[in-house]
ROLOGU-244390 format. One line per 5 residues: number of its first residue (from 0); for each residue z, y negated, x negated of N, C-alpha, C. Coordinates in steps of 0.2 Angstrom, whole numbers. Layout:
BEGIN
NUM) Z/Y/X/Z/Y/X/Z/Y/X; ...;
***
This chain:
BEGIN
0) 81/-16/17/84/-21/22/79/-22/27; 73/-21/26/67/-22/31/69/-16/36; 70/-10/33/71/-4/38/77/-5/42; 82/-7/39/88/-7/42/89/-13/48; 85/-18/46/84/-23/52/79/-22/57;
5) 75/-17/56/70/-15/60/65/-21/60; 63/-23/54/57/-29/54/51/-25/51; 45/-29/52/39/-28/48/36/-34/47; 32/-33/42/28/-39/39/21/-39/41; 18/-43/44/10/-43/46/8/-49/42;
10) 3/-49/38/-1/-54/34/-7/-56/38; -8/-63/37/-14/-66/41/-21/-66/37; -26/-66/38/-32/-66/35/-36/-72/38; -37/-77/35/-42/-82/39/-49/-79/38; -54/-80/42/-61/-79/41/-64/-81/34;
15) -66/-77/30/-70/-80/25/-65/-80/18; -58/-79/19/-54/-80/14/-50/-74/12; -46/-74/7/-41/-69/5/-35/-69/9; -32/-63/10/-26/-62/15/-20/-67/11; -16/-70/16/-11/-73/13/-4/-70/13;
20) -3/-67/6/2/-62/5/9/-66/4; 9/-73/4/14/-77/2/19/-78/8; 16/-79/14/20/-81/21/18/-75/26; 21/-70/27/20/-64/31/22/-66/39; 20/-64/44/23/-65/51/27/-59/51;
25) 34/-61/53/39/-55/53/40/-53/61; 39/-47/62/39/-45/69/46/-39/70; 49/-39/75/54/-34/77/50/-27/78; 53/-22/75/49/-16/76/48/-13/84; 51/-16/88/51/-14/95/45/-18/99;
30) 43/-23/95/37/-28/97/32/-29/91; 27/-24/91/23/-24/85/15/-24/87; 13/-25/93/7/-25/95/4/-32/93; -3/-31/93/-7/-37/91/-5/-43/95; -5/-42/102/-2/-47/107/5/-50/105;
35) 9/-46/102/15/-50/100/14/-53/94; 10/-51/89/7/-55/84/5/-61/85; 0/-61/91/-4/-67/93/2/-72/95; 6/-69/99/12/-74/102/16/-77/97; 16/-73/92/21/-77/86/18/-82/83;
40) 11/-82/83/8/-88/79/7/-93/85; 4/-91/90/4/-97/96/2/-94/102; 5/-96/107/4/-93/113/-3/-93/116; -7/-99/115/-14/-99/116/-19/-93/114; -16/-92/107/-21/-87/104/-22/-80/108;
45) -17/-78/112/-18/-72/116/-23/-73/121; -22/-79/124/-28/-81/130/-34/-80/128; -35/-82/121/-43/-83/119/-45/-77/115; -41/-72/115/-41/-67/110/-48/-63/113; -52/-61/107/-57/-56/109/-57/-50/105;
50) -56/-49/99/-53/-43/96/-50/-45/89; -47/-40/86/-44/-42/79/-47/-37/74; -48/-38/68/-49/-34/62/-43/-33/58; -41/-26/58/-35/-24/54/-37/-20/49; -33/-22/43/-33/-17/36/-26/-15/35;
55) -25/-9/34/-19/-6/33/-18/1/36; -11/3/36/-9/10/38/-10/11/45; -11/6/49/-11/8/57/-18/9/60; -23/9/55/-30/10/56/-33/16/52; -38/18/55/-42/24/51/-48/21/46;
60) -50/15/48/-55/13/44/-53/6/41; -56/3/36/-54/-4/33/-60/-7/32; -60/-13/36/-56/-15/42/-58/-11/48; -54/-11/54/-56/-8/60/-55/-13/65; -60/-13/70/-60/-18/76/-55/-15/81;
65) -50/-18/83/-45/-16/88/-43/-21/93; -41/-19/99/-39/-22/104/-32/-26/104; -31/-29/110/-24/-33/109/-18/-28/111; -19/-22/113/-13/-17/113/-12/-13/107; -16/-14/102/-16/-10/96/-8/-10/92;
70) -5/-6/90/2/-6/87/0/-7/80; 4/-12/77/3/-13/70/8/-9/66; 7/-9/59/12/-6/55/14/-11/49; 20/-9/46/22/-14/41/17/-15/36; 15/-22/34/11/-24/28/4/-24/30;
75) 2/-23/38/-5/-24/39/-8/-30/38; -14/-31/38/-17/-37/37/-22/-38/43; -21/-44/47/-24/-45/52/-29/-52/53; -35/-50/55/-39/-57/57/-40/-57/64; -39/-62/67/-40/-63/74/-46/-66/75;
80) -51/-63/81/-57/-66/83/-56/-69/89; -58/-75/91/-56/-78/98/-63/-79/101; -62/-79/108/-69/-80/112/-71/-87/111; -77/-87/112/-80/-94/111/-82/-97/118; -78/-102/121/-79/-105/127/-85/-111/126;
85) -90/-110/129/-96/-115/129/-94/-120/135; -95/-126/135/-94/-132/139/-100/-131/143; -101/-132/150/-107/-133/154/-112/-138/152; -118/-137/151/-123/-143/150/-123/-147/156; -124/-154/154/-124/-159/159/-131/-162/159;
***
């Protein structure tokens, strides 16, 4: 069914926790970049994106640090790392 509908499942991994295999983020196979994944979660995440750690078949090393243009594969696990914005000191 997943192949017929051209859908892939991407699992999220919060920092310091195990991956959440119960509720994957579902992407269409034509839009499978890390940026598409971020936008599916929330639009502001892509703006604050620094890098992502990916486990799965789309990377050579487990985990591998990737950029926003990296193309994900079915059942990859992704942990997003965001930029830290510091407020000016007064």
